[in-house]
N, C-alpha and C positions, 0 to 999 in steps of 0.2 A: 525535445518541447524547448530549446532554448528560450526558444520564443512564437507564440503563434503566428506570427505575417508571416503567412506563406511566401513571400516576397525573398525573405529570408535567405531559404533554401533550394528555390525551384524558379525563380523569375529574376529579380534582379542581385545586385552581392550588394551589402553591408562593409563589410570588410575586404582588406585584401586580400589575393589567393593565399602569401606566405601564412598570414592570421588565421585565414579560415580552412587552412589544411592542419593545422595546430588547431583550432576548436575542432576539426571533424575526429584527427587522430585521438585526440585526448575522450570522446564520445567512443569511440569505437572500442579502445583498451574499455573502459570503463563500462561497459556492456559487453563485452566479449564476457568479463569478469563477472558481474549480476547475472549474467543469462547461467552461467556454469553451478553460481552460487547457488540457483534457484532449483536446476536440474538434482544437485546434490541434493539439498534440502528435500525434495519432492522422493528421493531414491534413497533416502536414508532409512537403511535396516532396522534402528530403534522408535523411530518415529511412524513408520508406514503412512507418511502422509499423500503417498500417491494413489492408496487403496481409498482415503475417505474425500478424493472427488467423485464418488459414485456411492458415497457412504448413506445407508438407511438414516429414518429418523432416530435419534439419539438421547439421549438424555443432555446432554451437551454437543455444539455443534462447534466450536470452537476450534476444535484441529480440521474441521471441513471448510472451514472461513479461513487459517492459515493456507490451507493444501490450495485453494482457488488464488488466495494472494499471489501465493508463490508462481501460478502458473501464469498467471496477470504479469506478472512483473518479468517472467521472460519473455513471454507474449511480445509487452513492449521493447524490451528488449531485440528483439529480433529485429524490430520496425527500426532503430535507431542502428543497429548494424548496417542495414541496408540502406539507411540513407546517408550513413557516414558515407559510405562505398561509391555510391550515385552522388556524391557532392565531391568526394575527392577524385573521381573519376572526369569530372565537369571539369575540374581547377587543370587537371592533366594535360586537357583538352585545349585548354585557352589559343587563341593566336590573336596575332594582330587584328585578323577581322572580327575577330571575338572574344574582346580579352577578358571578360566575364565568364566565357567558357558556357554559355547555355547548355542548357539541360536539352539535348534531342528530343527527349520525350516530356514535355513539364507534366502531361495529364498523370505518367506513372510516379513524379517526385511528387504532386500533389498528392496523388492516392496513399501513398505512403503515409504522409504526412499525416491524412485523417486517419490511416491506421495507428499510428503512435499517438494522435491525442485519444483515439479511443479507448486503446487499454491505458494509456496512465490514467484516465478517467476513470476507467472500470477499478485502477488501485486503489485511488482513493478513496471509494465505495465500499470497496472489502476491509479496506482500513478502518472506516468506521464503523460498517458491520461489527468485527471484532469489538470495539468499543461497547456497542450497541449491546452486542450479547452479553456481553459482563453484566451490562446494568439490569438487563430484564432477567438474566436468572436469578444474578443476586436479590431483586426485588422481588421474586417469584412471579411474575409477570410469563403465562404462558406463550410460548414462541414455534414458530416453525422454518426449517432449513428457505424453504421456498421464499419464504419474507428478505433474505440477504441478498437471494439472486433478483427477486423484482426490481430492488433497491438497485443492486450493483451494474447489471447489465441494462436495464430499461434507460433508469437515471443518465447513466452514459451514451447509453444510444440516442435520448431526446436530446441530449447537450451538443452531441457530435452532431448529430442532424442539423438542428438550430446555426450553431458555432460555426462550423466546419461546411458541411454539405451547401446550405443555404449561402454562406458565403462565396463557394467554390460554383455552384449551379449558374448563381449571378453575371458571373462574367464569362460564364459559358466554358469553364477551367483553365481559363487565359490570365494572362498576369494583370488584370485590372481588378481593382476594384473601390468601392467607394469607401470613404473612412467610415460612414455611420454604419456600414456592414463590417469594417475591420473592430469596430469597438464591440459591436455585438460578439464577436469572435472572441474580443479579450473575457468580454464577461461570461460568456458560455463556458470558457478555460475555468477562470479565477473565482467565482463564485463558490465552486464544489470545494476548489482548494484552500479556499478561505474557511468553506464551512465547514470542513473537517479539521482545518488547523484550529477553529474554537469549541466545534461541538466535544471532540476525542477528551482533552482533558476535563472540561464539564460530565461527561458519561464516567469516565474513569473513576472521578471525585465522587459521585453519586454511589456507583457500585462499592466503592471503600467503604463512603460513610453505610450505606446497607448491610454491608458485611458485617463491619464491627455493630452493630442496631442487636442483627440477628444473634451474634455471639453473647451479648451480653441478654440477652431474652432468653436465651437459653442456656445462662451460666457455663459458657466453654471460654470467658473470659483467662488466660493463662498465661503463662510466658512465653508457650509456645504458640498457640495461635495470634500473639500481640509480633514476636518474629517474623513469623507466617504471612502476615497482613504486611507488616514493613518491607517483609520482598515485593509483595503484591505490588504494594505503590511505587517500589523500585522501578520495579518493569515496566509500568504504567507510563512512568514518569520518560524511561528509555524508548520506549515507541513511540510517546509525545514529541520527543526532543531528535529525533530519527525524521521523523515527518517533519518539521520544522528546518532541518539542518537541509533535507534534498528539497524543500522548492520554497523556502524563505528566498533564494537569488533570483526566482522566477519571479516573486507577485513584485519584490523591487523592480524587478526590469519589466515587469508589465506595467506598473504605476507610474513611472518614466514614461514609455511610450504611449501610455494612455492619455497621461497631462501634456505630451508633447517634448516632456524635457530633453534637450539636445544632449547627447551624450556622444563626442565623438573621440577617434585616437585610442591611448591605452584606457582608458577607463573602461571605453564601449569592448575594446578586445577582454580586459582582466573580466569584466563583468560575464562576458560569453563564456570563456574558459572556466570561470567557476561555475556557473550552469551546465556547461559539457561535463562536470566531472560530478555535482552531485545528482544530478536529477536521472542519469542511468544506474547510481550507485545504490540507490534505493532498494531491488535485489538485493545486492551484496548485505548493507548492512539490514536489513529484513530476516536475513538468516541468523544473526548475532543476534537480534531482541525477542524474535519469537522462537529462537531453538530450544527455551524452558517453556515451551507451551507443550502438557504431556498429549500423547499423541491417542492415550483414550480417554474417556467422556469421566471416567473411573479415576479419581484423585486429581480432581482440576482444582486449581489455588484455590478458587472459591467455593469447592464443594464444601460442605459443612459434613458430610459422610465420608472423608480423605480415609486413607490409611492412616495416615496421622494422628488422623482425632480418634480412626478406632482402638489402633494399638494404645492412645493415652487414657482410653476410655476404659480398656481393660485389662488397665493399672490401678485408675480409682475406685471401678467397683469390684469388689473380694469376690472370689467363687464362689458359687452356691455349694451347701454342703453338700454329702451325697444323702438322698433319702435312706432312711435306718430300715434295715430291713424285719419285717413282723410278721412275717411266715415262720408259725411255730415249729421246734424243732422236732424231730420226727422220736419217737418214744423205742426204746430199746427193748 
C-alpha cells in the first residue's frame, strides 16, 4: 500500500523497471518476515493467541484484540506478497511493444489492491480497539467484544467500498479514473490512518491517568505500582511509535500526491522504498511491542486485582490468628 493510486501497480508505471523491481523485492521480503512473525505470534504456546480468536466473553479483551490484529497483519502481508509477485512478473514480461509490461489481467491486480487496502485498514482499527479497550476497562465502563468487531470490520468495509469500490467500479475496472474519484480514495485511506495516529496516544494517556486515579483512591500507591504504571506507559509509547514508523511515510506520500507536489527521480524512489519497508513490517514490529500483553485476562497490566497486587496485599495484611478452642477439656 505504498500508494493508494491504483495505476502505480496495475495500470501505468511511475518508476523505471529496475527501481520498481527493487521496491517490490523489498515489499516481498518484509511481507514474508511479517507474515512469519504473525504466524509465530498466533502459535506461541505461552500466549495461546490462536485460541483467543474464538474466545468467549471475558473480563479483559486485550488478548483477543491482539490475536485479531496478528491475523489481520498476516492477511494483509499475503496480499502484498501476491501483489509483489504480480508486479515482478509484469516487469519481467516487458518487451519493446509493451515497455511497461502491463498485466494481462488488470482486474486481478486491482482486486488484490482492494484486498490489501481492506486488511490494512482493519489493522488500523484493531490497533485503535486495543487502545480503546485499555481506556474503557480502566475507566470502569462496561463493554463487549463484539463492539470491537463492529468497529474493525464494518468500518474497514465501508471505507474500502467508498475508497476503492466506487473508484474502480466507476471506471469499469479500467485504468481511468477522474481526479475527484482518486482524491476520494486518498481520503478513505488516510482519514482512518490519521485518526488512529491521533486517537491512540490520547486514549493511552486517559487510561494512564484513570489508572493512577484508581490507585490513589484505593490507597495502592506504592513503589511497585508506580513501576508497573511506568512500564505500561512505556508500552503505550512503543505501540504508538511503531504505528507512526510504519505509516508516517505513507502519510507524507499521500499529502504530496493529494497536493500535486511533483516528486521525481531518486527522491520518489527513496520514498517508495521506505514505504515498501515500513508498511509490510507492521506485523513484525507488532510482534515485539505486543509480546508483553498477557494471554490471560487475569493479571493484565491494568488489572488492579493482578497477581503482583495480591502478593503485595498479602504481605501488608497480617494473617489472622487462629480462633481459640472453647470446647472444655473432658474430665478424667
